[in-house]
C-alpha positions in Angstrom: -7.1 5.2 -5.7 -6.7 7.5 -2.8 -4.4 7.0 0.1 -7.3 5.9 2.4 -8.0 3.0 -0.1 -4.3 2.1 -0.2 -4.3 2.1 3.7 -7.3 -0.3 3.9 -5.9 -2.6 1.2 -2.5 -2.8 2.9 -4.0 -3.3 6.4 -6.0 -6.3 5.1 -2.8 -8.2 4.5 -1.5 -10.7 7.0 2.2 -11.6 7.6 2.7 -15.1 6.4 5.3 -15.7 9.1 3.9 -13.9 12.2 0.1 -13.8 11.3 -0.2 -10.1 12.2 -1.7 -7.2 10.3 0.3 -4.0 9.6 -0.7 -0.6 10.8 -0.7 2.1 8.1 -0.7 5.7 9.2 -1.5 8.5 6.9 0.6 11.7 7.2 1.5 14.8 5.2 4.1 12.9 3.2 1.8 10.0 2.3 1.8 7.2 4.8 4.0 5.0 7.0 3.8 1.3 7.5 4.5 -0.4 10.8 4.6 -4.1 10.9 6.2 -7.2 12.6 9.2 -7.8 10.3 11.3 -6.3 7.5 10.3 -9.0 5.0 6.6 -8.2 5.4 7.3 -4.5 5.2 9.2 -4.9 2.0 6.3 -6.8 0.5 3.8 -4.1 1.6 6.0 -1.3 0.2 6.0 -3.2 -3.1 2.2 -3.7 -3.0 1.7 0.0 -2.2 3.9 1.0 -5.2 2.0 -1.4 -7.4 -1.4 0.0 -6.3 -0.3 3.6 -6.8 1.4 2.9 -10.2 -1.6 1.1 -11.5 -3.8 4.0 -10.5 -1.5 6.5 -12.2 -1.4 4.4 -15.4 -5.2 4.2 -15.4 -5.4 8.0 -15.1 -3.0 8.5 -17.9 -4.8 6.0 -20.2 -8.1 7.9 -19.5 -6.5 11.1 -20.5 -5.4 9.8 -23.9 -8.6 8.0 -24.9 
């Protein structure tokens, strides 16, 4: 999964408390997440980590087939 895909997946989420979507900006270091509250940002950071970890694990498993 490339960073553009992660961006779109994250931006599709809606804060359960404030009903707002985040803004994800791609940059040289990866991406930044701007959103309405810290709780939502923590959730999005965890989701991004999960997306990227799953992708790396898929790539590793493909190598060792």
